N, C-alpha and C positions, 0 to 999 in steps of 0.2 A: 688812135683809139683802139684799133684792132688788137694790139698786143695785150691790152688790159682784158679784152674779151677772151683772148687766148688763155690768159692766166686763170680766169674764172672757170672756163669750160674744162681746162686741163685738170684743175683741182677737183672739180665736180666729178670728172671721170675717174681719177685715181682713188677718190674716197667713196666711190659708189661700188667698187669691186672689192671682194674680200681678200684676194691674194694676188701676188705677182705684180705689185704696183710700187713705184718709188714713193718716198715721202713727198707730200705736196710742197714742202718748203724748198726742196731741191729745184723743182720746176719754177717756183717763184724767184729764187735767187738767180737762176740762169736767165730768166726773163728780165729781171731788174738790171743785170750786168749787160746782157746782150742788147736790149732795146732802150737802155737808160730810162727806165720807168721810175716814177715816184715810189720809193719802197713802201711807204705807209699805205698808199692807195692799193698797191699790189698785194700787200699782206692782208689788208682788210677784205679785198675781194676774194682772195684765196681762202681766208678763214670762213667767210660766209658760204662760199661754194662747198668747202669741206663739210660744213655743218649740214647743208642741204643733202649732200651726198651720203653722209653717214646716217642721217634720218631715213633716207630712202632705203639704205642697206638694212636698217633695223626692221623694216616692214617685211622683207622677204627672206632674210637669212635664217631666222630660227627654224624654219621648216627643213632646211638642208644642211644645218650646221654639223649634224652627226655624220653626214656623208662627205663633208669637205675637210673638217679639222681632225687632228689626231686626238688621242685620249688626253694628253696634257692640256691642249688648248680647250677642250670641252670641259675639263675640270676648272680651268680659268674662267670660262663662261658661267659655270654654275656658281662659282665664288662671287663673281660680279653681280649675278642676278640676285643673290641674297642681300648684297650691299645696297642695291638700288630700290629695294622695297620699303624704305623707311620714310621719315618725314622730310619736308622740303629742304630745310637748310642743311641738315647733315648730308643729304643726297647731293645737294648743290656743291657743298665743300668737297665731298669725295670725288665727284666727277671733275670738278675744277682741278684738284690736285692730280688726279689721274691723267688729265689732259696735258699737264705740264711735263709728264714723263715721256720717254720714248716708247713705252709699252703700246702695242697695237690697240687702237680704239675699235678695231673690228669686233673684238670680244665684248667691248663695252656696249656697243649698240646691238649686237646680237643678243646679249643678255637682257638688255632693256626690252627688246621686242618679244623675247621668249617669256619674260616675266610680266609682260603687258603693263609696264609701269607708266605712270603719267610722264609724258615727255617734257613738261614745262620746266622742271628743275634741271633736266639733263641738257637740253639744247642751249640755253643761255650760258650755262656753266662751261660746256664744251666750247662754244664760240669764244668766250673770254679766254679760256686756257689756250685754245688753239691760236688765237691772235698773238698772245704773249710769246709762246714758244716758237712760233714761226717767225715773229719779229726778231727774237734773239738769234735764231739760226741764220736768217737772211742777212741781218746786219753784220753778224760775225763772219759769215762766209764772204760777203762783199768786201769787208775790210781785209780779210785774208788775201783775196784775189788782188786788191789794190796794192797791198803791202808787198806781195810777191812781185808784181809788175814794177813797183818802185824800186825794189831791191835789185832787180835786173838792170834798171836804168841808173842805179846808184842814188836814188832819191828817197829812200825809206827813212822814217824818223823813229826815235825810240818809242814815242807814244803809239804810233801806228803799229810798230812791231809788237809792243806789249798787248795791244788789243787783239792783234792777229793771233798771238800765242794763246790768249784766253779763248778765242774762237776754236782753235785746234783742240784745246783741252775739253771744251764743251762737246765737240764732235766725238772725241775719244770716249767721253762719258756716255754719250748716246749709244755708241757702237758696242762697247766692251763691258759695261756694267749689266749684270743680270737684275733687271729692275723688278721682275716679279719676285725673285728671292729676297730682294731688299725690302719691298713693300709688304709682302705677306709674312715672311719669316724674320724680317729685320736683321738679315745677315748680308754683309757685303761680299759679293762674289763676282769675280771677273771672268768673262767668257771671250776668248780670243778666236775660237773657231766659230765664226759667225756665218760662213758661207754654206749653202746647201751642198751636201755631197752628192755626187752623181751616183746613181744606182748601177 
């Protein structure tokens, strides 16, 4: 039982801080493989914890966003704030679609707090989107790990290899597509320099 509690509190922690935290799905995938957890239960607990953590983040981040983020990120926050001030279903659809992308949801909840918008359309939409994208990433990474292990033992199948390749492609899309450029300006742009440079 304790590995499930570990998944919950790890996801709560990483999604309660604005910077320097790994995506929650990495922690879920590691726990699923390491402790042989039920992936659906682990993903559900992780998505719930992430939603609670992001809501808590929205309560205190607006007051310090200007001191934490650079100009580009604050422009992103302002853009999101304008999008979150509308009617229930358009906001629900926007937050749901946003949650399915690899864009940082820190900006999303900081903007929600700054604009003092009603959290009711935001939290369920984020929870649903978070559950779906985490499930895709966890199952994809688990399949990749199993396929790689089977390959080393000479036991891989074409079906598992194909699913593993799709998982790798999804991961590359997460890492190398400039999602803000795609969603805001509708232009596909790849960014391969993704690591922070040392000053």
